[in-house]
C-alpha positions as CSV (number, residue, x, y, z in Angstrom):
1,M,-14.8,8.8,7.3
2,P,-14.8,7.7,4.0
3,K,-15.4,4.3,2.8
4,L,-12.2,1.9,1.9
5,P,-12.7,0.5,-1.6
6,T,-12.0,-3.2,-2.0
7,V,-8.3,-3.3,-3.6
8,S,-6.2,-6.1,-4.4
9,G,-2.6,-6.6,-3.0
10,Q,-1.3,-5.3,-7.0
11,E,-3.4,-2.5,-6.5
12,V,-2.0,-1.1,-3.6
13,V,1.6,-1.5,-4.8
14,K,0.5,-0.2,-8.0
15,A,-0.9,3.2,-6.3
16,L,1.7,3.6,-3.5
17,S,4.5,3.4,-6.1
18,K,3.1,6.7,-7.7
19,I,4.3,8.1,-4.4
20,G,7.9,7.1,-4.6
21,F,7.9,3.8,-3.0
22,K,9.9,1.0,-5.3
23,F,9.5,-2.8,-5.3
24,R,12.5,-4.0,-3.2
25,R,11.6,-8.2,-2.8
26,Q,9.1,-10.4,-2.4
27,V,9.1,-13.0,0.6
28,G,6.3,-15.2,0.2
29,S,3.2,-14.0,-0.5
30,H,4.0,-10.3,0.8
31,V,5.7,-7.4,-1.2
32,I,8.2,-5.3,0.2
33,L,8.4,-1.6,-0.9
34,K,10.7,1.0,0.2
35,R,10.3,4.8,-0.3
36,Q,14.3,6.3,-1.0
37,M,13.8,10.0,0.2
38,D,12.9,8.8,4.1
39,G,13.6,5.3,4.1
40,K,10.2,3.8,4.9
41,R,9.3,0.1,4.3
42,L,6.3,-1.2,4.0
43,S,4.8,-4.9,3.3
44,I,2.1,-5.6,1.4
45,P,0.2,-8.6,1.1
46,N,0.0,-9.9,-2.6
47,H,-3.5,-11.3,-2.3
48,R,-6.6,-10.8,-4.7
49,E,-8.4,-8.5,-1.6
50,I,-6.9,-6.8,1.3
51,P,-9.1,-7.0,4.4
52,K,-10.1,-3.5,5.6
53,G,-8.1,-3.2,8.5
54,T,-4.9,-4.1,6.8
55,L,-5.5,-2.1,4.1
56,R,-6.2,1.0,6.6
57,A,-2.8,0.3,8.5
58,I,-1.2,0.2,5.2
59,I,-2.4,3.3,4.4
60,R,-1.6,5.2,7.8
61,Q,2.0,3.4,7.7
62,A,2.2,5.3,4.5
63,G,1.4,8.8,5.8
64,L,-1.7,9.3,3.9
65,T,-5.2,9.6,4.3
66,V,-7.7,7.7,3.1
67,D,-9.1,10.1,0.4
68,E,-5.3,10.7,-0.6
69,F,-5.0,7.0,-1.1
70,V,-8.6,6.5,-3.2
71,A,-7.0,9.3,-5.6
72,L,-3.9,7.3,-6.1
73,L,-6.0,4.3,-7.1
């Protein structure tokens, strides 16, 4: 299994925007993204560093593999 990079919340939002996720709103320290074509919603913590388990869950919910996510960065 590939190693996960250390990324911030803003870097995750920027990477996911490349595959169609759009900013909807921010609730506290979490950014809510939505993809129009399938209606998927993701909540991204807007922190300096996202924990590895949280990042892996976000990648899985987005329907990506770790390799595909790293390529988006």
